[in-house]
Z-matrix of the N, CA and C atoms (Angstrom, degrees):
N
C 1 1.445
C 2 1.536 1 109.42
N 3 1.295 2 115.72 1 133.80
C 4 1.462 3 121.01 2 -177.52
C 5 1.523 4 110.42 3 -77.27
N 6 1.311 5 115.65 4 130.32
C 7 1.456 6 121.94 5 178.27
C 8 1.519 7 109.82 6 -146.12
N 9 1.311 8 116.64 7 -179.72
C 10 1.464 9 121.17 8 178.00
C 11 1.529 10 108.17 9 -59.28
N 12 1.312 11 116.31 10 131.25
C 13 1.457 12 122.10 11 -178.15
C 14 1.516 13 113.96 12 94.10
N 15 1.335 14 117.98 13 -11.91
C 16 1.465 15 120.97 14 178.18
C 17 1.519 16 110.08 15 -65.75
N 18 1.323 17 115.52 16 144.51
C 19 1.464 18 121.12 17 173.06
C 20 1.520 19 106.75 18 -95.97
N 21 1.323 20 117.13 19 128.36
C 22 1.461 21 122.00 20 -172.69
C 23 1.526 22 111.59 21 -135.75
N 24 1.338 23 114.71 22 159.59
C 25 1.462 24 123.33 23 170.49
C 26 1.520 25 107.45 24 -132.73
N 27 1.320 26 116.55 25 156.82
C 28 1.459 27 119.96 26 176.14
C 29 1.520 28 110.03 27 -68.72
N 30 1.328 29 116.37 28 142.78
C 31 1.456 30 120.50 29 171.73
C 32 1.527 31 108.20 30 -101.09
N 33 1.324 32 118.01 31 -170.26
C 34 1.466 33 121.27 32 -176.14
C 35 1.522 34 113.88 33 -93.78
N 36 1.316 35 118.58 34 14.36
C 37 1.465 36 121.21 35 -178.00
C 38 1.531 37 111.92 36 -66.73
N 39 1.316 38 117.81 37 -40.54
C 40 1.464 39 122.44 38 -178.58
C 41 1.522 40 109.01 39 -123.49
N 42 1.319 41 117.03 40 160.78
C 43 1.465 42 120.24 41 -174.94
C 44 1.523 43 113.63 42 -126.37
N 45 1.307 44 118.61 43 22.30
C 46 1.462 45 119.25 44 -173.24
C 47 1.527 46 114.91 45 -98.75
N 48 1.298 47 119.30 46 -2.63
C 49 1.477 48 122.10 47 -179.39
C 50 1.529 49 109.94 48 -132.56
N 51 1.307 50 117.73 49 48.27
C 52 1.464 51 121.87 50 -174.20
C 53 1.525 52 113.00 51 -63.72
N 54 1.328 53 118.34 52 -22.67
C 55 1.464 54 119.32 53 179.63
C 56 1.527 55 112.10 54 -65.37
N 57 1.327 56 117.49 55 -14.47
C 58 1.464 57 121.68 56 179.64
C 59 1.530 58 113.04 57 -100.37
N 60 1.337 59 117.92 58 3.35
C 61 1.466 60 120.80 59 -179.88
C 62 1.524 61 110.59 60 -59.13
N 63 1.314 62 116.05 61 134.19
C 64 1.457 63 121.28 62 177.49
C 65 1.516 64 114.73 63 80.07
N 66 1.320 65 117.48 64 -4.43
C 67 1.458 66 120.93 65 -179.12
C 68 1.524 67 110.00 66 -92.64
N 69 1.304 68 116.56 67 126.90
C 70 1.463 69 121.25 68 178.19
C 71 1.525 70 108.51 69 -81.94
N 72 1.334 71 115.30 70 127.67
C 73 1.467 72 122.12 71 -178.69
C 74 1.523 73 109.10 72 -123.71
N 75 1.307 74 116.97 73 160.80
C 76 1.459 75 122.32 74 176.75
C 77 1.522 76 109.20 75 -111.44
N 78 1.328 77 116.01 76 130.88
C 79 1.464 78 121.25 77 177.96
C 80 1.525 79 108.48 78 -72.20
N 81 1.333 80 115.97 79 127.40
C 82 1.461 81 121.09 80 -178.52
C 83 1.522 82 113.10 81 -106.41
N 84 1.333 83 116.16 82 -21.73
C 85 1.463 84 120.13 83 -177.05
C 86 1.516 85 109.13 84 -162.30
N 87 1.326 86 117.11 85 148.88
C 88 1.461 87 123.28 86 174.94
C 89 1.514 88 108.91 87 -115.00
N 90 1.325 89 116.76 88 153.88
C 91 1.456 90 120.06 89 178.18
C 92 1.510 91 111.04 90 -166.98
N 93 1.315 92 115.72 91 -168.44
C 94 1.459 93 122.79 92 176.86
C 95 1.511 94 109.43 93 -135.96
N 96 1.316 95 115.42 94 140.66
C 97 1.461 96 122.51 95 170.92
C 98 1.517 97 105.87 96 -122.18
N 99 1.308 98 116.30 97 110.28
C 100 1.461 99 119.63 98 -171.81
C 101 1.512 100 108.32 99 63.70
N 102 1.317 101 116.82 100 -122.04
C 103 1.465 102 120.50 101 178.25
C 104 1.525 103 111.77 102 -104.74
N 105 1.325 104 117.85 103 12.29
C 106 1.462 105 122.39 104 -176.70
C 107 1.531 106 110.59 105 -101.11
N 108 1.331 107 116.27 106 125.27
C 109 1.464 108 121.15 107 174.23
C 110 1.525 109 108.06 108 -74.92
N 111 1.325 110 116.46 109 130.11
C 112 1.461 111 121.14 110 -177.45
C 113 1.525 112 110.90 111 -128.20
N 114 1.336 113 113.89 112 160.42
C 115 1.458 114 121.01 113 175.52
C 116 1.521 115 108.33 114 -127.25
N 117 1.303 116 115.86 115 144.31
C 118 1.457 117 123.01 116 171.90
C 119 1.523 118 106.10 117 -104.01
N 120 1.327 119 117.06 118 140.79
C 121 1.462 120 120.36 119 179.95
C 122 1.524 121 110.48 120 -121.11
N 123 1.318 122 114.29 121 171.41
C 124 1.459 123 120.35 122 179.47
C 125 1.527 124 112.96 123 -72.89
N 126 1.333 125 118.89 124 -13.70
C 127 1.463 126 120.76 125 -175.96
C 128 1.522 127 115.03 126 -114.73
N 129 1.307 128 118.48 127 -33.97
C 130 1.460 129 120.79 128 -177.61
C 131 1.526 130 110.04 129 -80.63
N 132 1.328 131 117.49 130 144.57
C 133 1.459 132 120.61 131 -174.62
C 134 1.523 133 115.29 132 -74.49
N 135 1.304 134 118.58 133 -11.26
C 136 1.461 135 120.91 134 -179.08
C 137 1.515 136 110.68 135 -153.04
N 138 1.326 137 116.89 136 -172.72
C 139 1.461 138 120.47 137 -178.17
C 140 1.523 139 111.71 138 -73.45
N 141 1.330 140 115.48 139 158.19
C 142 1.462 141 122.32 140 178.13
C 143 1.522 142 107.56 141 -143.20
N 144 1.320 143 116.67 142 144.04
C 145 1.466 144 121.26 143 -178.61
C 146 1.528 145 110.80 144 -56.86
N 147 1.320 146 116.32 145 131.62
C 148 1.465 147 120.96 146 -177.98
C 149 1.521 148 111.73 147 -58.69
N 150 1.343 149 117.57 148 -36.87
C 151 1.464 150 118.28 149 -178.84
C 152 1.528 151 112.52 150 -72.72
N 153 1.313 152 118.19 151 -0.61
C 154 1.456 153 122.66 152 173.67
C 155 1.518 154 113.16 153 -90.32
N 156 1.330 155 116.99 154 1.34
C 157 1.463 156 122.69 155 178.98
C 158 1.521 157 111.27 156 -115.01
N 159 1.321 158 115.40 157 150.59
C 160 1.463 159 123.03 158 166.29
C 161 1.519 160 106.54 159 -115.74
N 162 1.318 161 115.72 160 140.32
C 163 1.463 162 119.93 161 178.65
C 164 1.524 163 109.45 162 -79.34
N 165 1.326 164 116.21 163 140.03
C 166 1.459 165 122.95 164 178.78
C 167 1.515 166 107.57 165 -98.09
N 168 1.323 167 116.23 166 133.39
C 169 1.461 168 119.34 167 178.03
C 170 1.519 169 109.38 168 -67.89
N 171 1.310 170 116.40 169 149.44
C 172 1.468 171 122.51 170 -178.14
C 173 1.523 172 110.43 171 -51.44
N 174 1.334 173 115.14 172 128.76
C 175 1.457 174 120.88 173 177.11
C 176 1.514 175 114.01 174 84.23
N 177 1.338 176 118.47 175 -0.43
C 178 1.455 177 120.60 176 -178.03
C 179 1.503 178 112.16 177 -116.10
N 180 1.323 179 115.25 178 161.08
C 181 1.454 180 120.65 179 170.55
C 182 1.517 181 108.33 180 -147.86
N 183 1.318 182 117.97 181 -176.04
C 184 1.450 183 120.14 182 -172.53
C 185 1.514 184 113.85 183 -91.10
N 186 1.315 185 118.62 184 -38.28
C 187 1.458 186 119.38 185 -175.73
C 188 1.527 187 113.53 186 -146.57
N 189 1.298 188 116.15 187 24.24
C 190 1.450 189 119.72 188 178.13
C 191 1.509 190 114.66 189 89.10
N 192 1.332 191 117.37 190 -8.87
C 193 1.460 192 119.95 191 177.69
C 194 1.507 193 109.13 192 -88.13
N 195 1.280 194 116.16 193 144.04
C 196 1.460 195 119.62 194 174.25
C 197 1.508 196 107.95 195 -137.05
N 198 1.353 197 114.94 196 132.23
C 199 1.452 198 120.53 197 -176.57
C 200 1.426 199 112.79 198 -73.32
């Protein structure tokens, strides 16, 4: 379950932040916008829907890039 401190990457659910694909980010805050659960990260400039992230297991990443 994604929470504050989780390491996450974007999944393929949404297509509006492709510049962050493959980049491991850390969740800094959780919140809601309307009825949508969102997460704020250390790299993205604003909130993003939680279901648009996949959690990365400790010590792993998707393609060798780390944010």
